[in-house]
N, C-alpha and C positions, 0 to 999 in steps of 0.2 A: 504492499498500500504506498509506502514511506519513496519507495524508488520510481513508483506512477507516478507520484507528486512532483517529482523531484525532475520527470520526463514532462510533465503539463508546465509547469513551472518554466523550463528551456526553451519549450516550443513557444510556447506564449513570448518568452524574451527577443527567440530569433524573430517570431513573425514582427515584433513592434520593432526590431530592428530594420530589418526589411521595409517595413512601411515607413517609417523616419527616413533612410536612406533613398526611396523611391521620391519622396516629399523634397527631398535636399537637392537631388537631383536633377529632376524634372522642373520642380519649382515654381509651380503656375500662377504664382503671386508675388515674381520675382522678387522674395524676399532677401534671396543670399547672393544670389548671382543674374546677370544678364544670363539672356537664355543661351543654352549651350549650340554649338553647331548651326545649322542654316535654321533654326527656329527664332520665331520672333515673339517678340510680349504681345500676343491676341487677344482677344476677349475672354474673359475668366468672369469676374466679379470687383466693379467698379472700387469700390468701399474698401475691399480687400490687397486688391493689385496694386492702386495705382501710387501710391506709397511706396511702393517696392520700386516701378517705374522710377519714379524723383531720383529714387537715391541709388540706382545701381546702371540704369541707361546713359547710354554717350549721349549729347545734344547741346546746342546752341540755345536753342529756343523753346520757350516753352508755352502751353497753351491749358490757362488755367479757367474753370467756369463750370457753369449747372451744364441743363439738358440742353440751352441755346447754343452750347458750344459744339457738342457732341456730335455734329453733322459735318462739322469741317474735316478736313480729310490733315493729317500730320504734312502729307506732302506737299500741299499748296504752299506751306510757308519756309519749304528747302529749299527755295530760288536764287539765298544770298540778297534777297533783300532785309527780309529779316533775319535770316541764319542761310544754315547749310545742312542741320540736323535737327528735327522737332519732335517734342515727345506732347502729345496729349492727356491733359490732363481734366479729365469733365466728371464732375459730382453731381446726380441729379437731385435736384433740390438741395444743394448742402447751402451752409452758413457758412459765415468769417473763421468759424473754430475749425473746420475743415479747410478751408482754403490755406488757412496760416500756418496748420500743418505743413502740407504741401509746399507753400512759398518758402517758410524755411529751410526744407531741405533743398529747394530749386536754388537756393540763391547761395547753399553750401559749395556749388560747385562752380569750381573755378571757369570753366569755361562758358559759365551763360551771360549771353549778352542782352537776348529778348526774353521779356516775360510779358507776353497778352494777358489780357485777364476782363473776364466777362463782368461789368457793374451794375450787373440786375437792379432793379427799382427795390426788389426787399430787401436787398444788402443797407440802404440807408432809411428804411423806416423800421423795418423790425426791432424789437427791444433787444440788443444784444443781450448773451446769455441764456436766452428764453430757448433758444436751440442746441440741445445735446450734439456734442463731438459724434460723427458716425464712424469715422477710422478707425478700426480696434488698435488700442494701445499698444497691444504685443504685434503688432505689425510695425507699427512707428516709430515703438522705444528702441533704445538700444540696449535693453534686459535680455540676456543669450537665455537667461533660464527659463521665462514665459515663452521664447518659443515653441516649448512644446506643446501649447494650444493649435499650435500651427503644424507641427511637422507629425501630430498623432491625433491629428484632427479626420472624422470619416466623413465627412461633408467633401474635405480635400483630396482622398483617397478615391471616392465613390465616384465622387460629381465634376471636381475642378481639375483633376488631374488627367483625366478624360476627355473633357471639355478643352481641355489645353492643347492636347495634342492633336484632336480629333479638327478644332478652330485652324491649328495651324496647316494643316493637310488641305482643308476646304478653301483657305485665302492664301495657297499657296506661298504659306512662310513670311505672310506679310502684318505688319498691326494698323495698314495704315486706315482702314474701315471698322475697328476694333471700337464695338460702343457706338456705333453709327443708329440710327430707327428710320431711315428714309425709306427704306422701301416694308416699314410696318404697319404703316396708318396712310388712310386715305386724304387728302389733302382739296377740300372744296367749300364753296361759300353754304352750299346745302346741308352739309353735316357738319361745320362750324356754327351757324345758325340754328340749328336744329338741339345741338349740345348747351348753344350759348343760352337759350331762349327757357331752359328749365332751371336755369339756374341766375338768371337774371334779377336782380331788386327789382322789387315792383314799387319802392318807396326811394325818392330822392333823398337826400340827405343831406344839412345846411352844412355851407364849406365849413371845412376846419382850420384852426389857424397854420398860418402858411409857414412859419417856426415851428409846429408840433417836431420836427424830426430829427431838429438840428441838435442834440443832445445825442441821440443815436449816429446821426454825421459822425461826431467829434467820437465816438466810439470808435469806429471804421475807420478813421483819420489816424487815429494813435496808434491801432496796430499796423496800420498799411506804409502812414509816412515815415517810420525807419528804416523798413524797407528800401524806401526810395535814396534817402541819405544813405544808408552804409552801403549804399553800391552805386555812386556814380556812372559808374560804367556799362553797367545795366541799361537798357531804355525798356520804360514800361508802355505796354499799352493799354488803355483802357478804352472799352468800346458799349454803347446803350444800345441791345437788339432794339429793332424793329417791330414790336407788338405789334398786333394788328389793333385799327380804328376801334373792337369791342372791347378792350384794354381800356382804352379812355373812357368808353362807356360806362363801364364800370368804376373807372376812376373819379367819374363825375357823378355817379350816382351815391358813391361812397361818400362823396365830398372831400377827398386828396385830393383832386390832382394841383391845387396851388402848394399845398404840403411836398408833394411829392416833386413838382418840378421848384420849388424852392432846394429842397434837399440837393438836386443834381446840380444846382446853382451853385450852393456854398461848397460843396465837394469840388465841385470844377474850378473856383475861386482858390483855393489850396491847395491843389495840387496840380495846375497850371504854373505855378510861382517856380517849377523844380525841372531846368533844362532837358533831363534824362526821362521826361513825363510826354506824352502824346494822347490827346484823347478824343474820340471820332462817339459821336452823335447820331443814330439810326433810325431813332422813333420820329422823326419828320420827314422820313422816306415816304411821304403822301403816298404814293403811284404804287407801293407795297403794302403799305401799311391798310390801304382801302381796296387792295382789292383779296377780296376774303379765299379766293381760289387759290393763293399762298397758302394757307392755314390750315393746321390739323384741331386745332382749339381757339381761343382766343388769343396766347400768345405764341407757339408753337408755328414753326415756320418749315420750310422745304427747303432741301437741301442747296435748293439754287440760290434763297438767298443768304448760306452762309459764304458762297460764292462769289454772291455779289458784296457782301460783307470784306470780304478777305482781297478782293480785286480793289474795292473803295481804300481799303487802308496801305495796301501796297502804293496807290497810288495817288496818296493823300489826300481823297475826296472825301468828304465829308466831315471834317476834322473841325473842332476846336480849338479857338484860340482867345489869347488874355484878354484880348479886343471883340469878341464875337461873339463868346460862349453866351454872354445872356441875352444880347438880341435873338438870338438862337432857341434860348429855351422860352424866353415871353412870347414867341412866334408859336411854336410848339404849344403852347400853356392856350393863346387867346384861338388858333385853331381847335384844340380837343374842345374848348368853351363852347365855337360855333356851329360847329361839327352838327349836323342834322343825324341824328342816331336812330329815330323812327322811321326813317327813309331806308334801314339795311333789312327793315321784318316787313316790309310791302311786296 
């Protein structure tokens, strides 16, 4: 009986060693090393893999943002204008605590020369600290002991190792389309309107104070500005994605528009003082935002719009300057306030 028990212990120990070895070698979350041989950092799980991509891949350009950034292809930014090697670090619905972890890692790389950051409105209006970090600490810290949660994780063994291997085969050993969702949704006015109508507020609230979100902006800036100041040789591109006109309908009904525009103006004023900052504003691209065939819901747009943003940033279009940002944002406020939203539902 004793001998049988020892045999079970030894077999179990060997199995655990084999599982740990397989996880370390394949490393689907790029936690220990960049992909071996011809393998690429293909799609597995954003929350678990992208901190490893930021830590271990070779790059000079980092694209950081929410779902608004997921349909970019990293290769677009490798033409020499932004850099020669780009990693895409996009987290759906992430808040700044998660982006803070990614930025901290990206800016420890000596080769980093460009950071592109999706400056979503909610990052400036949400209450700081209200949303927890979603990147697991055992993957983002340097504590080797808690790596056991990764190397002996059944989901990693049975789901993510096979997914990593199969996706490499299917994507021809390229990470370029990782985490894109262009082919998963229908983009059309009818589908957007039908979805939005079910959640459209029936009451229009009184306009909120214009300075409502400035404390939240200060919290964002207090985290972001040190990165800018400590890395004068890195160019930071901030961009506001072109949410559809229905976003502004919702904003107007909530009474948020003046406060949201003011928040963005406040952040522009602070960030544009730095020579290594460039800001781009696509929310006033009226031909795009009023064509609801570009969208799958009131804010998410097709990959064609991502390419439009890439080209615009590459060519210096829709760029905000210290002497233009205020007028641009006031024009957007007036446009949103005067738009005939009811015509969209007729």
